[in-house]
C-alpha positions as CSV (number, residue, x, y, z in Angstrom):
1,K,-15.5,-3.7,-21.9
2,E,-11.9,-3.8,-20.7
3,F,-11.1,-3.3,-16.9
4,S,-7.3,-2.2,-15.8
5,L,-6.0,-1.2,-12.5
6,Q,-4.1,1.3,-14.4
7,T,-7.0,3.3,-15.3
8,A,-9.7,2.3,-12.6
9,E,-10.8,5.0,-10.5
10,N,-11.5,4.5,-6.7
11,V,-11.4,1.0,-6.8
12,I,-10.9,-1.5,-3.8
13,L,-8.4,-4.4,-4.5
14,I,-9.1,-7.1,-2.0
15,D,-5.7,-8.5,-1.5
16,D,-6.1,-11.0,1.5
17,L,-9.6,-12.1,2.7
18,Q,-9.3,-13.6,6.2
19,A,-11.3,-15.8,8.4
20,L,-13.1,-17.4,5.3
21,H,-15.5,-19.0,7.5
22,A,-15.7,-16.9,10.8
23,G,-18.3,-14.2,9.1
24,V,-20.3,-16.6,6.7
25,K,-24.0,-17.7,7.6
26,A,-24.2,-20.3,5.0
27,L,-28.0,-20.7,5.4
28,Q,-28.8,-16.9,4.8
29,G,-26.1,-16.5,2.3
30,S,-24.7,-13.5,4.1
31,F,-21.1,-12.7,4.8
32,S,-19.0,-10.2,6.7
33,L,-15.3,-10.8,6.5
34,P,-12.0,-8.9,7.4
35,F,-9.4,-8.4,4.6
36,D,-6.3,-6.4,3.8
37,G,-5.8,-4.7,0.2
38,W,-5.4,-1.4,-1.8
39,L,-7.4,1.5,-2.8
40,V,-6.6,1.8,-6.5
41,N,-7.1,5.3,-8.1
42,N,-5.4,5.5,-11.7
43,G,-2.7,3.2,-11.0
44,E,-1.9,4.6,-7.5
45,K,-2.3,2.1,-4.7
46,I,-2.9,3.3,-1.0
47,S,-2.8,0.5,1.5
48,I,-6.0,-0.7,3.4
49,D,-5.6,-2.6,6.7
50,S,-8.2,-4.4,8.7
51,A,-11.1,-3.3,6.7
52,T,-14.4,-5.5,6.4
53,V,-16.3,-6.6,3.4
54,A,-19.7,-7.5,3.6
55,G,-22.8,-8.7,1.3
56,D,-24.9,-11.6,-0.2
57,F,-23.4,-14.2,-2.0
58,L,-26.1,-14.2,-4.6
59,E,-25.9,-10.6,-5.0
60,L,-22.1,-10.9,-5.3
61,L,-22.4,-13.3,-8.0
62,K,-24.9,-11.1,-9.7
63,S,-22.7,-8.0,-9.3
64,I,-19.6,-9.7,-11.4
65,V,-18.8,-7.1,-14.2
66,Y,-15.8,-8.6,-15.3
67,I,-13.2,-11.7,-15.2
68,E,-9.8,-11.0,-16.4
69,K,-8.6,-13.4,-18.9
70,E,-5.3,-14.2,-17.3
71,P,-4.9,-15.8,-14.0
72,E,-2.6,-14.4,-11.3
73,L,-0.3,-16.5,-9.1
74,T,-1.2,-15.9,-5.4
75,P,0.0,-17.5,-2.1
76,G,-3.6,-19.3,-2.0
77,G,-3.4,-20.2,-5.6
78,V,-3.9,-19.5,-9.2
79,C,-7.0,-17.2,-10.1
80,P,-8.0,-14.3,-12.3
81,R,-9.2,-11.3,-11.0
82,I,-12.7,-11.0,-10.4
83,W,-14.4,-7.3,-10.6
84,V,-17.4,-6.8,-8.8
85,G,-19.9,-3.8,-9.2
86,E,-20.6,-3.0,-5.6
87,L,-19.9,-4.4,-2.0
88,S,-20.2,-2.9,1.3
89,I,-16.8,-2.1,2.7
90,T,-16.0,-0.6,6.3
91,G,-13.0,0.4,7.7
92,D,-10.7,3.1,9.0
């Protein structure tokens, strides 16, 4: 199945994950990290500021549903977008 931000409905695009080590419990595998990003619905983007994503690393890896073929150049490096089935998101 092909995934696209142009056709995706109610998808959270995490654009800037912050404080990578502050909210991580390495021995338990859990994380709770602030992020900025977008709510994407059929190509339309609505900005999300200061939300939190939480979950378990093992469950996150099991929830990967798609890895885009083409990498994207970001300020942090080069990486393809990775689509994950479900994560816990909180924010205003």
